[in-house]
BALOBA-1460 file (C-alpha; in Angstrom, 3 decimals):
// residues 360
<rec num="1" residu="m" x="169.575" y="-59.988" z="151.266"/>
<rec num="2" residu="t" x="172.584" y="-57.910" z="152.503"/>
<rec num="3" residu="d" x="174.931" y="-60.372" z="154.185"/>
<rec num="4" residu="l" x="176.621" y="-58.242" z="157.182"/>
<rec num="5" residu="l" x="178.531" y="-61.184" z="158.393"/>
<rec num="6" residu="y" x="182.563" y="-60.723" z="158.266"/>
<rec num="7" residu="s" x="184.215" y="-62.088" z="155.013"/>
<rec num="8" residu="e" x="187.358" y="-63.923" z="155.588"/>
<rec num="9" residu="d" x="189.399" y="-61.217" z="154.192"/>
<rec num="10" residu="e" x="187.643" y="-58.922" z="156.741"/>
<rec num="11" residu="t" x="188.778" y="-61.315" z="159.523"/>
<rec num="12" residu="d" x="192.163" y="-61.165" z="158.600"/>
<rec num="13" residu="l" x="192.332" y="-57.700" z="158.405"/>
<rec num="14" residu="r" x="191.183" y="-57.326" z="161.845"/>
<rec num="15" residu="a" x="193.575" y="-60.092" z="163.148"/>
<rec num="16" residu="a" x="196.371" y="-57.994" z="161.478"/>
<rec num="17" residu="v" x="195.341" y="-54.775" z="162.749"/>
<rec num="18" residu="r" x="194.520" y="-55.874" z="166.339"/>
<rec num="19" residu="s" x="197.790" y="-57.525" z="166.711"/>
<rec num="20" residu="l" x="199.735" y="-54.287" z="165.861"/>
<rec num="21" residu="l" x="197.731" y="-52.475" z="168.295"/>
<rec num="22" residu="t" x="198.115" y="-54.718" z="170.958"/>
<rec num="23" residu="a" x="202.054" y="-54.808" z="170.483"/>
<rec num="24" residu="r" x="202.082" y="-51.058" z="170.372"/>
<rec num="25" residu="a" x="199.172" y="-48.920" z="171.482"/>
<rec num="26" residu="d" x="198.107" y="-50.757" z="175.088"/>
<rec num="27" residu="p" x="195.460" y="-48.189" z="176.274"/>
<rec num="28" residu="a" x="196.862" y="-47.871" z="179.765"/>
<rec num="29" residu="v" x="200.474" y="-47.183" z="178.518"/>
<rec num="30" residu="l" x="198.550" y="-44.243" z="176.239"/>
<rec num="31" residu="v" x="197.187" y="-42.935" z="179.438"/>
<rec num="32" residu="g" x="200.613" y="-42.673" z="181.330"/>
<rec num="33" residu="g" x="202.767" y="-42.059" z="178.502"/>
<rec num="34" residu="r" x="202.068" y="-39.982" z="175.249"/>
<rec num="35" residu="i" x="198.567" y="-38.596" z="176.371"/>
<rec num="36" residu="e" x="200.240" y="-36.841" z="179.675"/>
<rec num="37" residu="s" x="202.939" y="-35.574" z="177.361"/>
<rec num="38" residu="g" x="200.483" y="-33.869" z="175.313"/>
<rec num="39" residu="t" x="201.800" y="-35.353" z="171.786"/>
<rec num="40" residu="p" x="199.438" y="-37.947" z="171.923"/>
<rec num="41" residu="y" x="200.523" y="-39.167" z="167.866"/>
<rec num="42" residu="d" x="202.777" y="-41.906" z="167.591"/>
<rec num="43" residu="p" x="204.189" y="-41.334" z="164.071"/>
<rec num="44" residu="e" x="205.836" y="-44.810" z="163.828"/>
<rec num="45" residu="l" x="202.612" y="-46.490" z="164.575"/>
<rec num="46" residu="w" x="200.370" y="-44.334" z="162.335"/>
<rec num="47" residu="t" x="203.374" y="-45.807" z="159.637"/>
<rec num="48" residu="s" x="203.171" y="-49.028" z="160.122"/>
<rec num="49" residu="l" x="199.155" y="-49.141" z="160.380"/>
<rec num="50" residu="a" x="198.726" y="-46.948" z="157.025"/>
<rec num="51" residu="a" x="201.853" y="-48.248" z="155.283"/>
<rec num="52" residu="e" x="202.822" y="-51.604" z="156.432"/>
<rec num="53" residu="v" x="199.498" y="-52.877" z="157.304"/>
<rec num="54" residu="g" x="198.110" y="-50.910" z="154.558"/>
<rec num="55" residu="a" x="194.755" y="-49.445" z="155.820"/>
<rec num="56" residu="a" x="195.419" y="-45.822" z="154.880"/>
<rec num="57" residu="g" x="194.347" y="-47.170" z="151.103"/>
<rec num="58" residu="l" x="191.561" y="-49.550" z="151.787"/>
<rec num="59" residu="l" x="189.150" y="-47.118" z="149.944"/>
<rec num="60" residu="v" x="191.627" y="-46.060" z="146.997"/>
<rec num="61" residu="p" x="191.072" y="-47.721" z="143.933"/>
<rec num="62" residu="e" x="194.442" y="-49.959" z="142.874"/>
<rec num="63" residu="k" x="194.876" y="-47.656" z="139.699"/>
<rec num="64" residu="l" x="195.424" y="-45.196" z="142.238"/>
<rec num="65" residu="g" x="198.010" y="-46.449" z="144.760"/>
<rec num="66" residu="g" x="195.034" y="-47.729" z="146.962"/>
<rec num="67" residu="q" x="194.278" y="-51.653" z="148.131"/>
<rec num="68" residu="g" x="190.662" y="-51.591" z="146.229"/>
<rec num="69" residu="a" x="188.994" y="-52.837" z="149.322"/>
<rec num="70" residu="s" x="186.037" y="-51.135" z="150.324"/>
<rec num="71" residu="h" x="183.904" y="-49.452" z="153.181"/>
<rec num="72" residu="r" x="183.513" y="-52.982" z="154.787"/>
<rec num="73" residu="e" x="187.258" y="-53.313" z="155.406"/>
<rec num="74" residu="a" x="187.632" y="-49.899" z="156.548"/>
<rec num="75" residu="a" x="185.453" y="-50.411" z="158.771"/>
<rec num="76" residu="v" x="186.842" y="-53.451" z="160.541"/>
<rec num="77" residu="v" x="189.734" y="-51.130" z="160.927"/>
<rec num="78" residu="l" x="187.939" y="-48.401" z="162.865"/>
<rec num="79" residu="e" x="186.492" y="-51.019" z="165.382"/>
<rec num="80" residu="e" x="189.593" y="-52.222" z="166.098"/>
<rec num="81" residu="l" x="190.820" y="-48.507" z="166.439"/>
<rec num="82" residu="g" x="187.989" y="-47.788" z="168.662"/>
<rec num="83" residu="r" x="188.555" y="-50.904" z="170.973"/>
<rec num="84" residu="s" x="192.306" y="-49.392" z="171.540"/>
<rec num="85" residu="v" x="191.270" y="-45.762" z="171.580"/>
<rec num="86" residu="v" x="194.113" y="-44.911" z="169.346"/>
<rec num="87" residu="p" x="195.057" y="-41.422" z="168.196"/>
<rec num="88" residu="v" x="195.495" y="-41.780" z="164.466"/>
<rec num="89" residu="p" x="194.022" y="-39.709" z="161.807"/>
<rec num="90" residu="y" x="192.585" y="-42.524" z="160.374"/>
<rec num="91" residu="l" x="188.659" y="-41.565" z="160.347"/>
<rec num="92" residu="t" x="189.959" y="-37.743" z="159.235"/>
<rec num="93" residu="s" x="192.576" y="-38.660" z="156.834"/>
<rec num="94" residu="s" x="191.845" y="-42.015" z="155.280"/>
<rec num="95" residu="v" x="187.995" y="-41.994" z="155.488"/>
<rec num="96" residu="i" x="186.970" y="-38.252" z="154.904"/>
<rec num="97" residu="a" x="189.684" y="-36.814" z="153.183"/>
<rec num="98" residu="t" x="189.828" y="-39.917" z="151.000"/>
<rec num="99" residu="e" x="186.366" y="-39.977" z="150.777"/>
<rec num="100" residu="t" x="186.314" y="-36.546" z="149.398"/>
<rec num="101" residu="l" x="188.807" y="-36.610" z="146.868"/>
<rec num="102" residu="l" x="187.690" y="-40.174" z="145.454"/>
<rec num="103" residu="a" x="184.109" y="-37.878" z="144.736"/>
<rec num="104" residu="l" x="186.184" y="-35.040" z="142.790"/>
<rec num="105" residu="n" x="187.895" y="-36.173" z="139.251"/>
<rec num="106" residu="t" x="190.422" y="-38.437" z="140.025"/>
<rec num="107" residu="e" x="191.873" y="-38.129" z="136.417"/>
<rec num="108" residu="t" x="193.307" y="-34.858" z="137.316"/>
<rec num="109" residu="d" x="196.787" y="-34.778" z="138.156"/>
<rec num="110" residu="d" x="196.647" y="-33.023" z="141.247"/>
<rec num="111" residu="v" x="193.901" y="-35.344" z="143.003"/>
<rec num="112" residu="a" x="195.409" y="-38.425" z="141.545"/>
<rec num="113" residu="a" x="199.041" y="-37.414" z="143.144"/>
<rec num="114" residu="l" x="197.112" y="-36.435" z="146.278"/>
<rec num="115" residu="l" x="195.314" y="-39.652" z="146.682"/>
<rec num="116" residu="d" x="198.231" y="-42.050" z="145.795"/>
<rec num="117" residu="a" x="200.413" y="-40.057" z="148.854"/>
<rec num="118" residu="l" x="197.571" y="-40.680" z="151.447"/>
<rec num="119" residu="a" x="197.240" y="-44.306" z="150.267"/>
<rec num="120" residu="a" x="200.751" y="-44.741" z="151.436"/>
<rec num="121" residu="g" x="200.176" y="-43.065" z="154.744"/>
<rec num="122" residu="r" x="203.315" y="-40.414" z="153.610"/>
<rec num="123" residu="r" x="200.875" y="-37.773" z="154.108"/>
<rec num="124" residu="t" x="197.478" y="-37.041" z="155.784"/>
<rec num="125" residu="a" x="194.580" y="-34.891" z="154.910"/>
<rec num="126" residu="v" x="191.681" y="-33.168" z="156.846"/>
<rec num="127" residu="l" x="188.595" y="-31.723" z="155.770"/>
<rec num="128" residu="a" x="188.817" y="-27.756" z="157.154"/>
<rec num="129" residu="v" x="185.177" y="-28.173" z="159.268"/>
<rec num="130" residu="p" x="184.621" y="-28.637" z="162.256"/>
<rec num="131" residu="l" x="184.208" y="-32.274" z="163.755"/>
<rec num="132" residu="s" x="180.680" y="-31.579" z="164.437"/>
<rec num="133" residu="a" x="179.714" y="-30.952" z="160.684"/>
<rec num="134" residu="c" x="177.479" y="-33.290" z="159.321"/>
<rec num="135" residu="a" x="176.688" y="-33.997" z="155.855"/>
<rec num="136" residu="d" x="173.673" y="-32.251" z="155.503"/>
<rec num="137" residu="g" x="174.194" y="-29.226" z="157.477"/>
<rec num="138" residu="p" x="176.041" y="-25.851" z="156.678"/>
<rec num="139" residu="l" x="179.684" y="-25.710" z="155.707"/>
<rec num="140" residu="p" x="182.353" y="-23.075" z="156.843"/>
<rec num="141" residu="v" x="182.504" y="-21.560" z="153.339"/>
<rec num="142" residu="d" x="185.261" y="-18.504" z="152.757"/>
<rec num="143" residu="a" x="185.389" y="-18.670" z="157.057"/>
<rec num="144" residu="d" x="187.909" y="-16.562" z="158.722"/>
<rec num="145" residu="r" x="188.346" y="-19.066" z="161.305"/>
<rec num="146" residu="i" x="187.110" y="-22.622" z="161.904"/>
<rec num="147" residu="t" x="187.121" y="-24.091" z="165.530"/>
<rec num="148" residu="g" x="187.036" y="-27.665" z="166.567"/>
<rec num="149" residu="v" x="189.063" y="-29.273" z="163.201"/>
<rec num="150" residu="a" x="190.121" y="-32.716" z="164.155"/>
<rec num="151" residu="d" x="193.663" y="-33.758" z="163.804"/>
<rec num="152" residu="a" x="194.555" y="-30.837" z="162.019"/>
<rec num="153" residu="v" x="197.470" y="-30.257" z="164.112"/>
<rec num="154" residu="t" x="199.455" y="-32.802" z="162.569"/>
<rec num="155" residu="a" x="197.715" y="-33.034" z="158.806"/>
<rec num="156" residu="d" x="200.187" y="-32.349" z="156.144"/>
<rec num="157" residu="v" x="197.076" y="-31.162" z="153.837"/>
<rec num="158" residu="l" x="194.149" y="-29.065" z="154.435"/>
<rec num="159" residu="l" x="191.194" y="-29.396" z="151.990"/>
<rec num="160" residu="v" x="189.520" y="-26.061" z="152.368"/>
<rec num="161" residu="l" x="185.991" y="-24.863" z="150.851"/>
<rec num="162" residu="k" x="185.786" y="-21.403" z="149.345"/>
<rec num="163" residu="s" x="183.096" y="-20.266" z="147.583"/>
<rec num="164" residu="d" x="184.670" y="-20.366" z="144.040"/>
<rec num="165" residu="g" x="186.099" y="-24.272" z="144.529"/>
<rec num="166" residu="l" x="187.539" y="-26.943" z="146.990"/>
<rec num="167" residu="y" x="191.421" y="-26.201" z="147.626"/>
<rec num="168" residu="a" x="194.117" y="-28.575" z="148.536"/>
<rec num="169" residu="v" x="196.598" y="-25.899" z="150.981"/>
<rec num="170" residu="e" x="199.440" y="-27.227" z="152.743"/>
<rec num="171" residu="t" x="199.178" y="-26.970" z="156.296"/>
<rec num="172" residu="s" x="202.302" y="-24.690" z="156.946"/>
<rec num="173" residu="r" x="200.547" y="-21.955" z="155.090"/>
<rec num="174" residu="i" x="197.422" y="-21.663" z="157.374"/>
<rec num="175" residu="t" x="197.899" y="-20.777" z="161.047"/>
<rec num="176" residu="v" x="196.750" y="-23.989" z="163.181"/>
<rec num="177" residu="e" x="196.147" y="-23.078" z="167.032"/>
<rec num="178" residu="p" x="195.708" y="-26.509" z="169.482"/>
<rec num="179" residu="q" x="192.273" y="-26.039" z="171.438"/>
<rec num="180" residu="t" x="191.972" y="-27.881" z="174.540"/>
<rec num="181" residu="a" x="189.732" y="-30.957" z="173.553"/>
<rec num="182" residu="f" x="187.611" y="-33.202" z="175.814"/>
<rec num="183" residu="d" x="188.696" y="-36.426" z="174.118"/>
<rec num="184" residu="l" x="192.649" y="-35.949" z="174.389"/>
<rec num="185" residu="t" x="193.028" y="-38.696" z="171.865"/>
<rec num="186" residu="r" x="191.403" y="-36.722" z="169.269"/>
<rec num="187" residu="p" x="192.949" y="-33.474" z="169.411"/>
<rec num="188" residu="l" x="191.094" y="-30.006" z="168.005"/>
<rec num="189" residu="a" x="192.395" y="-27.285" z="166.603"/>
<rec num="190" residu="a" x="191.131" y="-23.925" z="165.331"/>
<rec num="191" residu="i" x="192.295" y="-22.932" z="161.847"/>
<rec num="192" residu="s" x="192.391" y="-19.544" z="160.102"/>
<rec num="193" residu="p" x="192.134" y="-19.655" z="156.504"/>
<rec num="194" residu="g" x="191.065" y="-16.397" z="155.212"/>
<rec num="195" residu="a" x="194.038" y="-16.004" z="152.916"/>
<rec num="196" residu="f" x="196.396" y="-18.259" z="152.234"/>
<rec num="197" residu="t" x="198.949" y="-19.062" z="149.391"/>
<rec num="198" residu="g" x="199.916" y="-21.715" z="146.854"/>
<rec num="199" residu="a" x="197.053" y="-23.448" z="147.417"/>
<rec num="200" residu="v" x="195.931" y="-25.818" z="144.542"/>
<rec num="201" residu="r" x="192.072" y="-25.405" z="143.451"/>
<rec num="202" residu="l" x="190.656" y="-29.330" z="143.067"/>
<rec num="203" residu="a" x="187.188" y="-28.523" z="141.668"/>
<rec num="204" residu="d" x="184.431" y="-25.813" z="141.301"/>
<rec num="205" residu="a" x="182.103" y="-24.902" z="144.052"/>
<rec num="206" residu="e" x="179.408" y="-27.078" z="143.347"/>
<rec num="207" residu="a" x="181.357" y="-30.017" z="142.724"/>
<rec num="208" residu="g" x="183.663" y="-29.356" z="145.990"/>
<rec num="209" residu="e" x="180.915" y="-29.274" z="148.104"/>
<rec num="210" residu="a" x="179.129" y="-32.252" z="146.609"/>
<rec num="211" residu="a" x="182.117" y="-33.915" z="147.357"/>
<rec num="212" residu="v" x="182.541" y="-32.506" z="150.786"/>
<rec num="213" residu="r" x="179.056" y="-33.800" z="151.929"/>
<rec num="214" residu="r" x="180.261" y="-37.518" z="150.523"/>
<rec num="215" residu="g" x="183.126" y="-37.610" z="152.713"/>
<rec num="216" residu="l" x="181.167" y="-36.549" z="156.061"/>
<rec num="217" residu="l" x="178.811" y="-39.162" z="154.881"/>
<rec num="218" residu="a" x="181.143" y="-41.688" z="154.483"/>
<rec num="219" residu="g" x="182.691" y="-40.345" z="157.558"/>
<rec num="220" residu="a" x="179.544" y="-40.482" z="159.594"/>
<rec num="221" residu="g" x="178.563" y="-44.091" z="158.725"/>
<rec num="222" residu="l" x="182.076" y="-45.606" z="159.265"/>
<rec num="223" residu="l" x="182.148" y="-43.321" z="162.454"/>
<rec num="224" residu="a" x="179.701" y="-45.826" z="164.031"/>
<rec num="225" residu="s" x="182.096" y="-48.601" z="163.597"/>
<rec num="226" residu="e" x="184.547" y="-46.739" z="165.706"/>
<rec num="227" residu="q" x="181.984" y="-46.299" z="168.201"/>
<rec num="228" residu="l" x="180.817" y="-50.159" z="168.038"/>
<rec num="229" residu="g" x="184.948" y="-51.051" z="168.825"/>
<rec num="230" residu="v" x="184.492" y="-48.802" z="171.896"/>
<rec num="231" residu="a" x="181.785" y="-50.476" z="173.135"/>
<rec num="232" residu="e" x="182.789" y="-53.777" z="172.860"/>
<rec num="233" residu="w" x="186.154" y="-52.974" z="174.758"/>
<rec num="234" residu="c" x="183.930" y="-51.525" z="177.157"/>
<rec num="235" residu="l" x="181.852" y="-54.554" z="177.669"/>
<rec num="236" residu="d" x="184.376" y="-56.970" z="177.424"/>
<rec num="237" residu="e" x="186.751" y="-55.347" z="180.094"/>
<rec num="238" residu="t" x="183.547" y="-54.813" z="182.513"/>
<rec num="239" residu="v" x="182.900" y="-58.713" z="182.076"/>
<rec num="240" residu="r" x="186.398" y="-59.239" z="182.618"/>
<rec num="241" residu="y" x="186.567" y="-57.250" z="185.821"/>
<rec num="242" residu="t" x="183.517" y="-58.896" z="187.368"/>
<rec num="243" residu="r" x="184.360" y="-62.077" z="187.189"/>
<rec num="244" residu="e" x="187.961" y="-61.204" z="189.361"/>
<rec num="245" residu="r" x="186.421" y="-58.734" z="191.555"/>
<rec num="246" residu="h" x="185.291" y="-60.643" z="194.758"/>
<rec num="247" residu="q" x="183.207" y="-59.244" z="197.288"/>
<rec num="248" residu="f" x="181.381" y="-61.283" z="200.111"/>
<rec num="249" residu="n" x="183.582" y="-64.114" z="198.903"/>
<rec num="250" residu="r" x="182.076" y="-64.327" z="195.441"/>
<rec num="251" residu="p" x="182.679" y="-62.834" z="191.982"/>
<rec num="252" residu="i" x="180.709" y="-59.552" z="191.873"/>
<rec num="253" residu="g" x="179.349" y="-60.557" z="188.617"/>
<rec num="254" residu="s" x="177.546" y="-63.326" z="190.062"/>
<rec num="255" residu="f" x="175.111" y="-60.727" z="191.413"/>
<rec num="256" residu="q" x="172.017" y="-60.596" z="189.797"/>
<rec num="257" residu="a" x="171.693" y="-56.903" z="189.444"/>
<rec num="258" residu="l" x="175.140" y="-56.877" z="187.464"/>
<rec num="259" residu="k" x="174.362" y="-59.584" z="185.576"/>
<rec num="260" residu="h" x="171.120" y="-57.479" z="184.303"/>
<rec num="261" residu="r" x="173.154" y="-54.881" z="183.541"/>
<rec num="262" residu="m" x="175.589" y="-56.345" z="181.509"/>
<rec num="263" residu="a" x="173.242" y="-58.631" z="179.640"/>
<rec num="264" residu="q" x="171.241" y="-55.476" z="178.589"/>
<rec num="265" residu="l" x="174.704" y="-53.988" z="177.311"/>
<rec num="266" residu="w" x="175.251" y="-57.057" z="175.505"/>
<rec num="267" residu="l" x="172.135" y="-56.745" z="173.421"/>
<rec num="268" residu="e" x="172.790" y="-53.310" z="172.826"/>
<rec num="269" residu="v" x="176.268" y="-53.923" z="171.415"/>
<rec num="270" residu="v" x="174.967" y="-56.808" z="169.379"/>
<rec num="271" residu="s" x="172.342" y="-54.349" z="167.737"/>
<rec num="272" residu="a" x="174.693" y="-51.663" z="167.112"/>
<rec num="273" residu="r" x="177.035" y="-54.300" z="165.437"/>
<rec num="274" residu="a" x="174.297" y="-54.845" z="163.367"/>
<rec num="275" residu="a" x="173.334" y="-50.895" z="162.806"/>
<rec num="276" residu="a" x="177.186" y="-50.169" z="161.961"/>
<rec num="277" residu="r" x="177.677" y="-53.091" z="159.242"/>
<rec num="278" residu="a" x="174.754" y="-52.161" z="157.679"/>
<rec num="279" residu="a" x="175.543" y="-48.522" z="157.191"/>
<rec num="280" residu="a" x="179.186" y="-49.956" z="156.147"/>
<rec num="281" residu="d" x="177.835" y="-52.064" z="153.518"/>
<rec num="282" residu="a" x="175.464" y="-49.482" z="151.985"/>
<rec num="283" residu="l" x="178.513" y="-47.377" z="151.823"/>
<rec num="284" residu="a" x="180.434" y="-50.031" z="150.166"/>
<rec num="285" residu="t" x="177.648" y="-50.832" z="147.440"/>
<rec num="286" residu="g" x="176.236" y="-47.879" z="146.731"/>
<rec num="287" residu="s" x="172.941" y="-48.163" z="147.876"/>
<rec num="288" residu="a" x="170.301" y="-45.682" z="147.250"/>
<rec num="289" residu="e" x="169.743" y="-46.050" z="151.222"/>
<rec num="290" residu="a" x="173.130" y="-45.106" z="152.459"/>
<rec num="291" residu="a" x="172.015" y="-41.892" z="153.872"/>
<rec num="292" residu="l" x="169.165" y="-43.489" z="155.983"/>
<rec num="293" residu="l" x="171.206" y="-46.208" z="157.488"/>
<rec num="294" residu="v" x="173.791" y="-43.691" z="158.379"/>
<rec num="295" residu="s" x="171.843" y="-41.911" z="160.308"/>
<rec num="296" residu="v" x="170.063" y="-44.890" z="161.585"/>
<rec num="297" residu="a" x="173.696" y="-46.044" z="162.926"/>
<rec num="298" residu="q" x="174.583" y="-42.837" z="164.243"/>
<rec num="299" residu="a" x="171.535" y="-42.194" z="166.169"/>
<rec num="300" residu="y" x="171.893" y="-45.425" z="168.059"/>
<rec num="301" residu="c" x="175.684" y="-46.597" z="167.997"/>
<rec num="302" residu="s" x="176.284" y="-42.914" z="169.404"/>
<rec num="303" residu="r" x="174.006" y="-43.642" z="172.568"/>
<rec num="304" residu="v" x="175.128" y="-47.413" z="172.985"/>
<rec num="305" residu="a" x="178.794" y="-46.468" z="172.863"/>
<rec num="306" residu="v" x="178.412" y="-43.449" z="175.826"/>
<rec num="307" residu="h" x="176.105" y="-46.204" z="178.230"/>
<rec num="308" residu="a" x="178.853" y="-48.740" z="177.566"/>
<rec num="309" residu="a" x="181.635" y="-46.454" z="178.191"/>
<rec num="310" residu="e" x="179.362" y="-45.349" z="181.445"/>
<rec num="311" residu="e" x="178.503" y="-48.729" z="182.795"/>
<rec num="312" residu="c" x="182.459" y="-49.522" z="182.109"/>
<rec num="313" residu="v" x="183.246" y="-46.571" z="184.420"/>
<rec num="314" residu="q" x="180.341" y="-47.381" z="187.206"/>
<rec num="315" residu="l" x="181.192" y="-50.939" z="187.281"/>
<rec num="316" residu="h" x="184.606" y="-50.650" z="187.874"/>
<rec num="317" residu="a" x="183.952" y="-48.586" z="191.113"/>
<rec num="318" residu="g" x="186.648" y="-46.911" z="192.753"/>
<rec num="319" residu="i" x="189.357" y="-48.059" z="189.970"/>
<rec num="320" residu="g" x="187.267" y="-46.965" z="187.339"/>
<rec num="321" residu="m" x="187.070" y="-43.298" z="188.459"/>
<rec num="322" residu="t" x="191.213" y="-42.929" z="188.489"/>
<rec num="323" residu="w" x="193.513" y="-41.720" z="185.955"/>
<rec num="324" residu="e" x="195.543" y="-44.246" z="185.598"/>
<rec num="325" residu="h" x="192.725" y="-46.850" z="184.605"/>
<rec num="326" residu="p" x="192.061" y="-46.313" z="180.921"/>
<rec num="327" residu="a" x="187.855" y="-46.369" z="181.264"/>
<rec num="328" residu="h" x="188.076" y="-42.741" z="180.627"/>
<rec num="329" residu="l" x="189.881" y="-42.534" z="177.859"/>
<rec num="330" residu="y" x="186.577" y="-44.559" z="176.226"/>
<rec num="331" residu="l" x="183.928" y="-42.250" z="178.233"/>
<rec num="332" residu="k" x="186.027" y="-39.247" z="176.832"/>
<rec num="333" residu="r" x="186.088" y="-40.662" z="172.937"/>
<rec num="334" residu="a" x="182.394" y="-42.149" z="173.383"/>
<rec num="335" residu="k" x="181.311" y="-38.478" z="174.326"/>
<rec num="336" residu="s" x="182.779" y="-36.663" z="171.891"/>
<rec num="337" residu="a" x="182.265" y="-39.126" z="169.109"/>
<rec num="338" residu="e" x="178.315" y="-38.807" z="170.354"/>
<rec num="339" residu="i" x="178.480" y="-35.178" z="168.550"/>
<rec num="340" residu="a" x="180.499" y="-35.463" z="165.799"/>
<rec num="341" residu="l" x="179.795" y="-35.711" z="162.210"/>
<rec num="342" residu="g" x="176.620" y="-34.923" z="163.455"/>
<rec num="343" residu="t" x="174.442" y="-35.864" z="166.993"/>
<rec num="344" residu="p" x="172.304" y="-38.489" z="167.737"/>
<rec num="345" residu="g" x="169.368" y="-35.995" z="167.544"/>
<rec num="346" residu="r" x="170.249" y="-34.250" z="164.414"/>
<rec num="347" residu="h" x="170.398" y="-38.090" z="162.595"/>
<rec num="348" residu="k" x="167.046" y="-38.764" z="164.116"/>
<rec num="349" residu="e" x="165.962" y="-35.550" z="162.341"/>
<rec num="350" residu="t" x="167.371" y="-36.707" z="159.277"/>
<rec num="351" residu="l" x="165.841" y="-39.821" z="159.469"/>
<rec num="352" residu="a" x="162.488" y="-38.874" z="159.957"/>
<rec num="353" residu="g" x="163.164" y="-36.083" z="156.830"/>
<rec num="354" residu="l" x="163.973" y="-39.468" z="154.845"/>
<rec num="355" residu="v" x="161.333" y="-41.914" z="155.706"/>
<rec num="356" residu="d" x="158.577" y="-38.918" z="155.700"/>
<rec num="357" residu="l" x="157.855" y="-38.933" z="159.468"/>
<rec num="358" residu="q" x="157.388" y="-35.692" z="160.759"/>
<rec num="359" residu="a" x="157.298" y="-34.259" z="163.861"/>
<rec num="360" residu="p" x="153.869" y="-33.193" z="165.199"/>
């Protein structure tokens, strides 16, 4: 039977990441500082998380310079990043791009060298696909322009899929145009990879496409853990606020209507945790049901994160509608994550096909 409980190592990792983020990535400070300046990334925070904590190399085997951990540990990191809506390229670089490279021949010098650099936090890489791309959907092959590429602005390397293979190219050799994103903590950009020089061919077309799809599947599965973190923060913050906010000389959290709403939300968050953990464990063990559990997690956790964020804004009343309160960051992250790597509806369609439950 699958053990979805957190191991001692995972608990220790959570404590280390939360301690770092609590000291360096307060959501309220993020609103008034880096977000408003238009430069949400904090390079020093990324260095601390990636190199000092060692989070960037969790999926990379030790022989390739990583930590030799698994998707379960990476999921714990993403839960904490979701709780703090931290604008770092962990999902795009340390999960999706890294998983894509691990699906290739890691004995080749180019792949091994790039994995070592990513694991050490010296470089970041991003797949040249829209954030909305999903593992079983169409991919931009030989595209002259690709929009909605997450974290491309700060990436060092782009992994570009061509009709003759998968290439790694320095971002400086490609035109990258920042786009206005709904979620300010996950910047998007349009890239023009139609013609570039100095690219390194990592794999042929068949192996490259399979690797990209594996990376997107892992990304979707672990995105559920980030969504879980978003939902947990929203629930915790709402409970805290309704205990402190008084009306008619009593805490508003004591009102039965609000109790029912928060109890329902708690049940949803607990269920989301089970779904996210099951997806992470399936990816970690290479389960034959990984695709099915990833679709279950995404179809469910996406909706829970949005619901939790909406309740957080509404139950904070007036203060929840202000720019100064970080609730809007969580709502925007939840809404953007809902369409990232496949919408809930798309994952339900995938799930129906996997279990042979066709629509009438």
